[in-house]
PDBQT receptor file of N, H, CA, C and O in Angstrom, charges set to zero:
ATOM      1  N   MET A   1     -12.841 -22.736  -3.243  1.00  0.00    +0.000 N 
ATOM      2  CA  MET A   1     -11.526 -22.072  -3.239  1.00  0.00    +0.000 C 
ATOM      3  C   MET A   1     -10.717 -22.598  -2.049  1.00  0.00    +0.000 C 
ATOM      4  O   MET A   1     -11.142 -22.445  -0.904  1.00  0.00    +0.000 OA
ATOM      5  N   PRO A   2      -9.575 -23.205  -2.300  1.00  0.00    +0.000 N 
ATOM      6  CA  PRO A   2      -8.761 -23.731  -1.197  1.00  0.00    +0.000 C 
ATOM      7  C   PRO A   2      -8.203 -22.607  -0.324  1.00  0.00    +0.000 C 
ATOM      8  O   PRO A   2      -7.955 -21.505  -0.813  1.00  0.00    +0.000 OA
ATOM      9  N   PRO A   3      -8.007 -22.882   0.954  1.00  0.00    +0.000 N 
ATOM     10  CA  PRO A   3      -7.511 -21.844   1.875  1.00  0.00    +0.000 C 
ATOM     11  C   PRO A   3      -6.188 -21.235   1.430  1.00  0.00    +0.000 C 
ATOM     12  O   PRO A   3      -5.973 -20.032   1.576  1.00  0.00    +0.000 OA
ATOM     13  N   PHE A   4      -5.299 -22.069   0.884  1.00  0.00    +0.000 N 
ATOM     14  H   PHE A   4      -5.474 -23.046   0.765  1.00  0.00    +0.000 HD
ATOM     15  CA  PHE A   4      -3.996 -21.540   0.463  1.00  0.00    +0.000 C 
ATOM     16  C   PHE A   4      -4.158 -20.454  -0.592  1.00  0.00    +0.000 C 
ATOM     17  O   PHE A   4      -3.466 -19.436  -0.561  1.00  0.00    +0.000 OA
ATOM     18  N   TRP A   5      -5.094 -20.683  -1.542  1.00  0.00    +0.000 N 
ATOM     19  H   TRP A   5      -5.656 -21.510  -1.568  1.00  0.00    +0.000 HD
ATOM     20  CA  TRP A   5      -5.294 -19.724  -2.625  1.00  0.00    +0.000 C 
ATOM     21  C   TRP A   5      -5.772 -18.384  -2.083  1.00  0.00    +0.000 C 
ATOM     22  O   TRP A   5      -5.288 -17.331  -2.498  1.00  0.00    +0.000 OA
ATOM     23  N   SER A   6      -6.727 -18.428  -1.151  1.00  0.00    +0.000 N 
ATOM     24  H   SER A   6      -7.120 -19.283  -0.815  1.00  0.00    +0.000 HD
ATOM     25  CA  SER A   6      -7.236 -17.173  -0.593  1.00  0.00    +0.000 C 
ATOM     26  C   SER A   6      -6.169 -16.483   0.262  1.00  0.00    +0.000 C 
ATOM     27  O   SER A   6      -6.094 -15.255   0.300  1.00  0.00    +0.000 OA
ATOM     28  N   MET A   7      -5.349 -17.280   0.942  1.00  0.00    +0.000 N 
ATOM     29  H   MET A   7      -5.410 -18.278   0.911  1.00  0.00    +0.000 HD
ATOM     30  CA  MET A   7      -4.252 -16.694   1.721  1.00  0.00    +0.000 C 
ATOM     31  C   MET A   7      -3.239 -16.023   0.811  1.00  0.00    +0.000 C 
ATOM     32  O   MET A   7      -2.762 -14.927   1.107  1.00  0.00    +0.000 OA
ATOM     33  N   ALA A   8      -2.907 -16.681  -0.302  1.00  0.00    +0.000 N 
ATOM     34  H   ALA A   8      -3.294 -17.571  -0.543  1.00  0.00    +0.000 HD
ATOM     35  CA  ALA A   8      -1.947 -16.112  -1.247  1.00  0.00    +0.000 C 
ATOM     36  C   ALA A   8      -2.505 -14.835  -1.861  1.00  0.00    +0.000 C 
ATOM     37  O   ALA A   8      -1.797 -13.838  -2.000  1.00  0.00    +0.000 OA
ATOM     38  N   LEU A   9      -3.787 -14.878  -2.227  1.00  0.00    +0.000 N 
ATOM     39  H   LEU A   9      -4.362 -15.688  -2.114  1.00  0.00    +0.000 HD
ATOM     40  CA  LEU A   9      -4.432 -13.710  -2.825  1.00  0.00    +0.000 C 
ATOM     41  C   LEU A   9      -4.442 -12.541  -1.844  1.00  0.00    +0.000 C 
ATOM     42  O   LEU A   9      -4.168 -11.400  -2.215  1.00  0.00    +0.000 OA
ATOM     43  N   ARG A  10      -4.761 -12.843  -0.592  1.00  0.00    +0.000 N 
ATOM     44  H   ARG A  10      -4.983 -13.771  -0.291  1.00  0.00    +0.000 HD
ATOM     45  CA  ARG A  10      -4.783 -11.805   0.440  1.00  0.00    +0.000 C 
ATOM     46  C   ARG A  10      -3.386 -11.219   0.628  1.00  0.00    +0.000 C 
ATOM     47  O   ARG A  10      -3.233 -10.009   0.800  1.00  0.00    +0.000 OA
ATOM     48  N   GLY A  11      -2.366 -12.082   0.595  1.00  0.00    +0.000 N 
ATOM     49  H   GLY A  11      -2.490 -13.065   0.456  1.00  0.00    +0.000 HD
ATOM     50  CA  GLY A  11      -0.987 -11.623   0.744  1.00  0.00    +0.000 C 
ATOM     51  C   GLY A  11      -0.596 -10.667  -0.365  1.00  0.00    +0.000 C 
ATOM     52  O   GLY A  11       0.063  -9.656  -0.121  1.00  0.00    +0.000 OA
ATOM     53  N   VAL A  12      -1.004 -10.987  -1.584  1.00  0.00    +0.000 N 
ATOM     54  H   VAL A  12      -1.539 -11.809  -1.782  1.00  0.00    +0.000 HD
ATOM     55  CA  VAL A  12      -0.693 -10.123  -2.733  1.00  0.00    +0.000 C 
ATOM     56  C   VAL A  12      -1.381  -8.770  -2.577  1.00  0.00    +0.000 C 
ATOM     57  O   VAL A  12      -0.781  -7.729  -2.844  1.00  0.00    +0.000 OA
ATOM     58  N   CYS A  13      -2.641  -8.789  -2.143  1.00  0.00    +0.000 N 
ATOM     59  H   CYS A  13      -3.128  -9.635  -1.926  1.00  0.00    +0.000 HD
ATOM     60  CA  CYS A  13      -3.379  -7.534  -1.945  1.00  0.00    +0.000 C 
ATOM     61  C   CYS A  13      -2.711  -6.677  -0.883  1.00  0.00    +0.000 C 
ATOM     62  O   CYS A  13      -2.536  -5.473  -1.073  1.00  0.00    +0.000 OA
ATOM     63  N   TYR A  14      -2.337  -7.289   0.230  1.00  0.00    +0.000 N 
ATOM     64  H   TYR A  14      -2.479  -8.267   0.384  1.00  0.00    +0.000 HD
ATOM     65  CA  TYR A  14      -1.679  -6.542   1.294  1.00  0.00    +0.000 C 
ATOM     66  C   TYR A  14      -0.369  -5.950   0.802  1.00  0.00    +0.000 C 
ATOM     67  O   TYR A  14      -0.032  -4.811   1.126  1.00  0.00    +0.000 OA
ATOM     68  N   LYS A  15       0.377  -6.739   0.008  1.00  0.00    +0.000 N 
ATOM     69  H   LYS A  15       0.103  -7.664  -0.254  1.00  0.00    +0.000 HD
ATOM     70  CA  LYS A  15       1.661  -6.261  -0.485  1.00  0.00    +0.000 C 
ATOM     71  C   LYS A  15       1.467  -5.066  -1.411  1.00  0.00    +0.000 C 
ATOM     72  O   LYS A  15       2.212  -4.089  -1.335  1.00  0.00    +0.000 OA
ATOM     73  N   ASN A  16       0.459  -5.144  -2.291  1.00  0.00    +0.000 N 
ATOM     74  H   ASN A  16      -0.146  -5.938  -2.353  1.00  0.00    +0.000 HD
ATOM     75  CA  ASN A  16       0.190  -4.032  -3.205  1.00  0.00    +0.000 C 
ATOM     76  C   ASN A  16      -0.197  -2.774  -2.451  1.00  0.00    +0.000 C 
ATOM     77  O   ASN A  16       0.252  -1.680  -2.793  1.00  0.00    +0.000 OA
ATOM     78  N   VAL A  17      -1.024  -2.918  -1.431  1.00  0.00    +0.000 N 
ATOM     79  H   VAL A  17      -1.389  -3.807  -1.152  1.00  0.00    +0.000 HD
ATOM     80  CA  VAL A  17      -1.434  -1.766  -0.625  1.00  0.00    +0.000 C 
ATOM     81  C   VAL A  17      -0.229  -1.177   0.095  1.00  0.00    +0.000 C 
ATOM     82  O   VAL A  17      -0.076   0.043   0.165  1.00  0.00    +0.000 OA
ATOM     83  N   ALA A  18       0.625  -2.041   0.627  1.00  0.00    +0.000 N 
ATOM     84  H   ALA A  18       0.501  -3.032   0.570  1.00  0.00    +0.000 HD
ATOM     85  CA  ALA A  18       1.810  -1.577   1.338  1.00  0.00    +0.000 C 
ATOM     86  C   ALA A  18       2.739  -0.820   0.393  1.00  0.00    +0.000 C 
ATOM     87  O   ALA A  18       3.292   0.214   0.768  1.00  0.00    +0.000 OA
ATOM     88  N   ILE A  19       2.915  -1.323  -0.823  1.00  0.00    +0.000 N 
ATOM     89  H   ILE A  19       2.466  -2.163  -1.127  1.00  0.00    +0.000 HD
ATOM     90  CA  ILE A  19       3.768  -0.660  -1.809  1.00  0.00    +0.000 C 
ATOM     91  C   ILE A  19       3.189   0.702  -2.178  1.00  0.00    +0.000 C 
ATOM     92  O   ILE A  19       3.919   1.691  -2.247  1.00  0.00    +0.000 OA
ATOM     93  N   LYS A  20       1.875   0.754  -2.414  1.00  0.00    +0.000 N 
ATOM     94  H   LYS A  20       1.283  -0.049  -2.358  1.00  0.00    +0.000 HD
ATOM     95  CA  LYS A  20       1.236   2.025  -2.771  1.00  0.00    +0.000 C 
ATOM     96  C   LYS A  20       1.360   3.046  -1.653  1.00  0.00    +0.000 C 
ATOM     97  O   LYS A  20       1.491   4.241  -1.915  1.00  0.00    +0.000 OA
ATOM     98  N   ALA A  21       1.320   2.586  -0.410  1.00  0.00    +0.000 N 
ATOM     99  H   ALA A  21       1.214   1.615  -0.196  1.00  0.00    +0.000 HD
ATOM    100  CA  ALA A  21       1.431   3.498   0.723  1.00  0.00    +0.000 C 
ATOM    101  C   ALA A  21       2.886   3.918   0.935  1.00  0.00    +0.000 C 
ATOM    102  O   ALA A  21       3.156   5.053   1.328  1.00  0.00    +0.000 OA
ATOM    103  N   PHE A  22       3.822   3.001   0.673  1.00  0.00    +0.000 N 
ATOM    104  H   PHE A  22       3.602   2.079   0.353  1.00  0.00    +0.000 HD
ATOM    105  CA  PHE A  22       5.228   3.226   1.008  1.00  0.00    +0.000 C 
ATOM    106  C   PHE A  22       5.967   4.046  -0.042  1.00  0.00    +0.000 C 
ATOM    107  O   PHE A  22       6.758   4.921   0.309  1.00  0.00    +0.000 OA
ATOM    108  N   VAL A  23       5.726   3.781  -1.313  1.00  0.00    +0.000 N 
ATOM    109  H   VAL A  23       5.084   3.070  -1.598  1.00  0.00    +0.000 HD
ATOM    110  CA  VAL A  23       6.498   4.428  -2.376  1.00  0.00    +0.000 C 
ATOM    111  C   VAL A  23       6.381   5.956  -2.354  1.00  0.00    +0.000 C 
ATOM    112  O   VAL A  23       7.409   6.627  -2.445  1.00  0.00    +0.000 OA
ATOM    113  N   PRO A  24       5.185   6.537  -2.238  1.00  0.00    +0.000 N 
ATOM    114  CA  PRO A  24       5.106   8.001  -2.176  1.00  0.00    +0.000 C 
ATOM    115  C   PRO A  24       5.892   8.586  -1.003  1.00  0.00    +0.000 C 
ATOM    116  O   PRO A  24       6.509   9.643  -1.136  1.00  0.00    +0.000 OA
ATOM    117  N   GLU A  25       5.872   7.905   0.145  1.00  0.00    +0.000 N 
ATOM    118  H   GLU A  25       5.371   7.047   0.254  1.00  0.00    +0.000 HD
ATOM    119  CA  GLU A  25       6.645   8.370   1.298  1.00  0.00    +0.000 C 
ATOM    120  C   GLU A  25       8.129   8.380   0.964  1.00  0.00    +0.000 C 
ATOM    121  O   GLU A  25       8.838   9.338   1.273  1.00  0.00    +0.000 OA
ATOM    122  N   LYS A  26       8.591   7.310   0.331  1.00  0.00    +0.000 N 
ATOM    123  H   LYS A  26       8.015   6.533   0.080  1.00  0.00    +0.000 HD
ATOM    124  CA  LYS A  26       9.993   7.183  -0.041  1.00  0.00    +0.000 C 
ATOM    125  C   LYS A  26      10.382   8.294  -1.018  1.00  0.00    +0.000 C 
ATOM    126  O   LYS A  26      11.450   8.893  -0.892  1.00  0.00    +0.000 OA
ATOM    127  N   MET A  27       9.510   8.566  -1.991  1.00  0.00    +0.000 N 
ATOM    128  H   MET A  27       8.642   8.079  -2.094  1.00  0.00    +0.000 HD
ATOM    129  CA  MET A  27       9.787   9.608  -2.974  1.00  0.00    +0.000 C 
ATOM    130  C   MET A  27       9.822  10.981  -2.312  1.00  0.00    +0.000 C 
ATOM    131  O   MET A  27      10.644  11.824  -2.671  1.00  0.00    +0.000 OA
ATOM    132  N   LYS A  28       8.936  11.207  -1.349  1.00  0.00    +0.000 N 
ATOM    133  H   LYS A  28       8.269  10.523  -1.057  1.00  0.00    +0.000 HD
ATOM    134  CA  LYS A  28       8.914  12.490  -0.636  1.00  0.00    +0.000 C 
ATOM    135  C   LYS A  28      10.222  12.705   0.105  1.00  0.00    +0.000 C 
ATOM    136  O   LYS A  28      10.796  13.793   0.069  1.00  0.00    +0.000 OA
ATOM    137  N   ILE A  29      10.690  11.652   0.782  1.00  0.00    +0.000 N 
ATOM    138  H   ILE A  29      10.223  10.769   0.811  1.00  0.00    +0.000 HD
ATOM    139  CA  ILE A  29      11.947  11.728   1.527  1.00  0.00    +0.000 C 
ATOM    140  C   ILE A  29      13.102  11.987   0.557  1.00  0.00    +0.000 C 
ATOM    141  O   ILE A  29      13.985  12.797   0.835  1.00  0.00    +0.000 OA
ATOM    142  N   LEU A  30      13.086  11.295  -0.574  1.00  0.00    +0.000 N 
ATOM    143  H   LEU A  30      12.368  10.636  -0.799  1.00  0.00    +0.000 HD
ATOM    144  CA  LEU A  30      14.129  11.453  -1.580  1.00  0.00    +0.000 C 
ATOM    145  C   LEU A  30      14.147  12.880  -2.116  1.00  0.00    +0.000 C 
ATOM    146  O   LEU A  30      15.213  13.484  -2.241  1.00  0.00    +0.000 OA
ATOM    147  N   HIS A  31      12.968  13.422  -2.435  1.00  0.00    +0.000 N 
ATOM    148  H   HIS A  31      12.103  12.931  -2.334  1.00  0.00    +0.000 HD
ATOM    149  CA  HIS A  31      12.881  14.787  -2.962  1.00  0.00    +0.000 C 
ATOM    150  C   HIS A  31      13.377  15.804  -1.942  1.00  0.00    +0.000 C 
ATOM    151  O   HIS A  31      14.112  16.723  -2.303  1.00  0.00    +0.000 OA
ATOM    152  N   SER A  32      12.995  15.660  -0.684  1.00  0.00    +0.000 N 
ATOM    153  H   SER A  32      12.398  14.913  -0.391  1.00  0.00    +0.000 HD
ATOM    154  CA  SER A  32      13.443  16.624   0.314  1.00  0.00    +0.000 C 
ATOM    155  C   SER A  32      14.947  16.505   0.532  1.00  0.00    +0.000 C 
ATOM    156  O   SER A  32      15.605  17.503   0.827  1.00  0.00    +0.000 OA
ATOM    157  N   ALA A  33      15.501  15.306   0.392  1.00  0.00    +0.000 N 
ATOM    158  H   ALA A  33      14.967  14.495   0.153  1.00  0.00    +0.000 HD
ATOM    159  CA  ALA A  33      16.948  15.120   0.511  1.00  0.00    +0.000 C 
ATOM    160  C   ALA A  33      17.655  15.815  -0.649  1.00  0.00    +0.000 C 
ATOM    161  O   ALA A  33      18.698  16.440  -0.457  1.00  0.00    +0.000 OA
ATOM    162  N   ILE A  34      17.092  15.708  -1.848  1.00  0.00    +0.000 N 
ATOM    163  H   ILE A  34      16.245  15.200  -2.004  1.00  0.00    +0.000 HD
ATOM    164  CA  ILE A  34      17.676  16.352  -3.031  1.00  0.00    +0.000 C 
ATOM    165  C   ILE A  34      17.622  17.873  -2.881  1.00  0.00    +0.000 C 
ATOM    166  O   ILE A  34      18.603  18.562  -3.164  1.00  0.00    +0.000 OA
ATOM    167  N   TYR A  35      16.475  18.396  -2.436  1.00  0.00    +0.000 N 
ATOM    168  H   TYR A  35      15.679  17.836  -2.207  1.00  0.00    +0.000 HD
ATOM    169  CA  TYR A  35      16.354  19.846  -2.250  1.00  0.00    +0.000 C 
ATOM    170  C   TYR A  35      17.312  20.333  -1.168  1.00  0.00    +0.000 C 
ATOM    171  O   TYR A  35      17.886  21.415  -1.291  1.00  0.00    +0.000 OA
ATOM    172  N   ALA A  36      17.489  19.550  -0.118  1.00  0.00    +0.000 N 
ATOM    173  H   ALA A  36      17.023  18.671  -0.019  1.00  0.00    +0.000 HD
ATOM    174  CA  ALA A  36      18.359  19.939   0.989  1.00  0.00    +0.000 C 
ATOM    175  C   ALA A  36      19.812  20.041   0.530  1.00  0.00    +0.000 C 
ATOM    176  O   ALA A  36      20.550  20.911   0.991  1.00  0.00    +0.000 OA
ATOM    177  N   THR A  37      20.222  19.156  -0.372  1.00  0.00    +0.000 N 
ATOM    178  H   THR A  37      19.622  18.448  -0.746  1.00  0.00    +0.000 HD
ATOM    179  CA  THR A  37      21.608  19.190  -0.853  1.00  0.00    +0.000 C 
ATOM    180  C   THR A  37      21.773  20.150  -2.020  1.00  0.00    +0.000 C 
ATOM    181  O   THR A  37      22.899  20.455  -2.411  1.00  0.00    +0.000 OA
ATOM    182  N   GLY A  38      20.663  20.632  -2.585  1.00  0.00    +0.000 N 
ATOM    183  H   GLY A  38      19.748  20.383  -2.266  1.00  0.00    +0.000 HD
ATOM    184  CA  GLY A  38      20.721  21.626  -3.649  1.00  0.00    +0.000 C 
ATOM    185  C   GLY A  38      21.009  21.048  -5.024  1.00  0.00    +0.000 C 
ATOM    186  O   GLY A  38      21.347  21.792  -5.944  1.00  0.00    +0.000 OA
ATOM    187  N   ILE A  39      20.881  19.720  -5.186  1.00  0.00    +0.000 N 
ATOM    188  H   ILE A  39      20.607  19.115  -4.439  1.00  0.00    +0.000 HD
ATOM    189  CA  ILE A  39      21.077  19.107  -6.508  1.00  0.00    +0.000 C 
ATOM    190  C   ILE A  39      19.718  18.976  -7.153  1.00  0.00    +0.000 C 
ATOM    191  O   ILE A  39      19.184  17.867  -7.177  1.00  0.00    +0.000 OA
ATOM    192  N   ASP A  40      19.134  20.004  -7.666  1.00  0.00    +0.000 N 
ATOM    193  H   ASP A  40      19.568  20.905  -7.647  1.00  0.00    +0.000 HD
ATOM    194  CA  ASP A  40      17.779  19.853  -8.177  1.00  0.00    +0.000 C 
ATOM    195  C   ASP A  40      17.812  19.045  -9.469  1.00  0.00    +0.000 C 
ATOM    196  O   ASP A  40      16.766  18.800 -10.071  1.00  0.00    +0.000 OA
TER     197      ASP A  40
């Protein structure tokens, strides 16, 4: 396996983990903003 391939694969894994960690936080912030403005 060439180094570039493993680096690319690792990058994709890190990106997926970051997205999974980030999206719920973003949704939580969005929901609390919606509740705060009263537009349920």
